[in-house]
C-alpha positions as CSV (number, residue, x, y, z in Angstrom):
1,M,-29.2,19.6,11.5
2,A,-29.8,16.4,9.6
3,A,-27.0,14.0,9.3
4,L,-26.2,11.6,6.4
5,R,-24.2,8.4,6.2
6,Y,-21.2,9.0,3.9
7,V,-19.9,5.5,2.9
8,Y,-16.3,4.9,1.9
9,A,-16.1,1.2,1.3
10,V,-17.6,-2.2,2.1
11,C,-15.5,-5.0,3.4
12,R,-15.6,-8.0,5.6
13,P,-15.1,-7.7,9.4
14,F,-11.4,-7.1,10.4
15,R,-9.6,-7.4,13.6
16,S,-6.8,-4.8,13.3
17,A,-7.7,-1.3,14.5
18,L,-7.6,1.7,12.3
19,Q,-5.5,4.6,13.5
20,A,-7.0,6.2,16.6
21,Q,-6.9,9.7,15.2
22,L,-8.2,8.8,11.7
23,T,-10.8,11.2,10.4
24,G,-12.8,11.3,7.1
25,V,-15.2,13.6,5.4
26,A,-16.2,16.7,7.4
27,G,-13.5,15.7,10.0
28,Q,-15.7,12.9,11.2
29,P,-14.2,9.5,12.3
30,P,-15.1,6.4,10.4
31,R,-17.7,4.1,11.8
32,Q,-18.9,0.5,10.9
33,L,-22.3,-0.8,10.2
34,A,-22.5,-4.6,10.1
35,H,-25.0,-6.4,7.8
36,H,-25.0,-10.2,7.1
37,G,-21.2,-10.6,7.6
38,L,-20.3,-7.4,5.7
39,I,-19.2,-4.1,7.0
40,A,-20.0,-0.7,5.6
41,V,-17.4,1.9,6.7
42,Y,-19.0,5.3,6.9
43,S,-19.0,8.7,8.6
44,T,-22.0,10.6,9.9
45,V,-21.8,14.0,8.1
46,P,-24.0,17.1,8.1
47,E,-26.5,17.2,5.2
48,A,-25.3,20.7,4.4
49,T,-22.0,19.3,3.3
50,F,-23.6,17.7,0.3
51,T,-25.4,20.6,-1.4
52,E,-24.3,21.1,-5.0
53,K,-22.4,24.3,-4.1
54,A,-20.7,22.7,-1.0
55,L,-19.5,19.7,-3.1
56,R,-18.2,22.0,-5.8
57,D,-16.4,24.2,-3.3
58,R,-14.9,21.4,-1.2
59,L,-14.4,18.6,-3.8
60,E,-10.6,18.5,-3.2
61,D,-11.0,18.1,0.5
62,L,-13.7,15.5,0.1
63,T,-11.6,13.5,-2.3
64,R,-8.6,13.6,0.0
65,A,-10.6,12.5,3.0
66,H,-12.3,9.7,1.1
67,H,-9.1,8.3,-0.2
68,G,-7.5,8.7,3.2
69,V,-10.0,6.4,4.9
70,V,-9.8,3.9,2.0
71,D,-6.0,3.9,2.2
72,A,-6.2,3.2,6.0
73,L,-8.6,0.3,5.4
74,T,-6.2,-1.1,2.7
75,A,-3.5,-1.4,5.4
76,V,-5.7,-3.8,7.6
77,T,-8.1,-5.5,5.2
78,T,-9.3,-5.7,1.5
79,P,-11.9,-2.9,1.0
80,L,-14.2,-2.5,-1.9
81,P,-14.2,1.3,-2.3
82,L,-17.5,3.0,-3.3
83,R,-17.8,6.0,-5.5
84,L,-17.0,9.4,-4.2
85,A,-19.9,11.1,-2.4
86,T,-22.0,8.0,-1.8
87,V,-24.4,9.0,0.8
88,F,-27.6,7.6,2.4
89,R,-30.2,9.3,4.6
90,D,-29.9,7.0,7.6
91,D,-28.8,3.5,8.8
92,S,-32.0,1.9,7.3
93,A,-31.3,3.3,3.9
94,L,-27.7,2.1,4.1
95,R,-28.8,-1.4,5.2
96,T,-31.3,-1.5,2.3
97,M,-28.5,-0.8,-0.2
98,M,-26.2,-3.5,1.3
99,E,-29.1,-6.0,1.2
100,S,-29.8,-5.2,-2.5
101,R,-26.1,-5.5,-3.5
102,E,-25.1,-8.2,-1.2
103,T,-24.3,-10.7,-3.9
104,Y,-22.2,-8.2,-5.8
105,F,-20.2,-7.2,-2.7
106,R,-19.5,-10.8,-1.7
107,D,-18.4,-11.9,-5.2
108,T,-16.2,-8.8,-5.7
109,L,-14.6,-9.1,-2.3
110,D,-13.8,-12.8,-3.0
111,R,-12.1,-11.7,-6.2
112,L,-10.2,-8.9,-4.6
113,E,-9.2,-10.6,-1.4
114,G,-5.4,-10.3,-0.7
115,R,-4.8,-8.1,-3.8
116,V,-4.0,-4.5,-4.4
117,E,-3.8,-2.1,-7.3
118,W,-0.7,-0.6,-8.8
119,G,-0.6,2.1,-11.4
120,V,2.2,2.4,-14.0
121,R,2.7,5.1,-16.6
122,V,5.3,5.4,-19.3
123,V,5.8,9.0,-20.4
124,R,7.8,10.0,-23.4
125,V,10.4,12.7,-22.6
126,E,12.4,12.9,-25.8
127,P,11.0,14.5,-28.9
128,G,10.8,13.0,-32.4
129,E,9.1,10.2,-34.2
130,D,11.8,7.6,-33.6
131,A,11.7,8.3,-29.8
132,W,7.9,7.9,-29.9
133,H,8.2,4.5,-31.6
134,E,10.9,3.3,-29.2
135,A,8.8,4.4,-26.2
136,V,5.7,2.7,-27.5
137,E,7.6,-0.6,-28.1
138,F,9.2,-0.4,-24.7
139,A,5.8,0.3,-23.1
140,A,4.3,-2.8,-24.8
141,K,7.1,-5.0,-23.5
142,L,6.8,-3.6,-20.0
143,H,3.0,-4.1,-20.0
144,A,3.5,-7.8,-21.0
145,A,6.2,-8.3,-18.3
146,L,4.1,-6.7,-15.5
147,S,1.0,-8.6,-16.6
148,S,2.8,-11.8,-15.7
149,F,2.6,-10.7,-12.0
150,A,-0.9,-9.4,-12.1
151,E,-4.2,-11.3,-12.0
152,D,-5.9,-8.5,-14.0
153,S,-4.9,-5.3,-15.7
154,L,-6.7,-2.3,-17.2
155,L,-5.3,-0.1,-20.0
156,H,-6.4,3.5,-19.9
157,D,-6.3,5.6,-23.1
158,P,-3.0,7.3,-23.1
159,A,-3.0,11.1,-23.2
160,G,-0.4,13.7,-24.1
161,R,3.1,12.2,-23.8
162,R,1.9,9.1,-22.1
163,V,2.4,5.9,-24.1
164,L,1.2,3.6,-21.2
165,D,-1.3,4.3,-18.5
166,A,-2.3,1.0,-16.8
167,A,-3.6,-0.4,-13.6
168,Y,-2.6,-3.9,-12.4
169,L,-4.4,-6.1,-9.8
170,V,-1.5,-7.8,-8.0
171,P,-1.6,-10.4,-5.2
172,R,0.2,-9.0,-2.1
173,G,2.7,-11.8,-2.2
174,D,3.9,-10.8,-5.7
175,C,4.1,-7.0,-5.0
176,E,7.8,-7.0,-4.2
177,E,8.7,-8.7,-7.5
178,F,6.3,-6.4,-9.3
179,V,7.9,-3.3,-7.9
180,E,11.4,-4.7,-8.7
181,A,10.4,-5.2,-12.3
182,V,9.2,-1.6,-12.5
183,D,12.4,-0.4,-10.9
184,R,14.5,-2.2,-13.5
185,A,12.3,-0.7,-16.2
186,K,13.1,2.8,-14.9
187,A,16.7,2.2,-15.6
188,E,16.1,0.8,-19.1
189,A,13.5,3.1,-20.5
190,P,14.6,4.7,-23.8
191,G,13.8,8.3,-23.9
192,A,10.9,7.8,-21.5
193,R,10.1,8.1,-17.8
194,V,8.4,5.2,-15.9
195,E,6.1,6.2,-13.0
196,L,4.7,3.9,-10.3
197,T,1.9,4.6,-7.9
198,G,0.4,2.4,-5.2
199,P,-0.3,0.1,-3.6
200,W,-4.0,1.2,-3.6
201,A,-7.3,-0.4,-2.9
202,A,-8.5,-2.0,-6.2
203,Y,-10.5,1.0,-7.5
204,S,-10.1,0.0,-11.1
205,F,-11.3,-3.6,-10.5
206,T,-14.6,-3.2,-8.7
207,G,-16.6,-4.1,-11.8
208,E,-18.3,-0.7,-11.8
209,E,-17.9,2.2,-14.1
210,G,-16.9,5.6,-12.8
């Protein structure tokens, strides 16, 4: 059966070992392919795993495995995560991709080095027009405060009861203060709930769409 290279992320060489029992897509362990001082972290997976039907049937498992490997990398280095279901026919095709995008990978890794992504949402929980205006005003002030800790931020279009849905690129050394600011906001939010997720690899700040 033909095997493909499923790529999770590109990073620079790292010394710390990943967990010994870590597995990724199709239950396969992550491997490393070096090219010009960069590392592609990938698993060798059966080609049958990536038929249209197989992807549709196993998308949740694939997503969980993909993010699991990227999370493990985030604990030991600064990865540049690639899109879900990025696959190549063989090592040669993977090297060709790394060669063609080498400048992008190096520049982006320089920008992301030592930084992680946090997600913050403010969700309105009390009904009424006044409550909505209070929540919006609170969310704007919170975003301004959190942006002071972040080197970059991205505002997603709020949906439903959300009045803030944002991602923040935060230096690791500022993460404790960032989290403390969010914790204070949780106690102060008027008729709203503040939700924090992370730290993640900088998915929102790779400079790519999707």
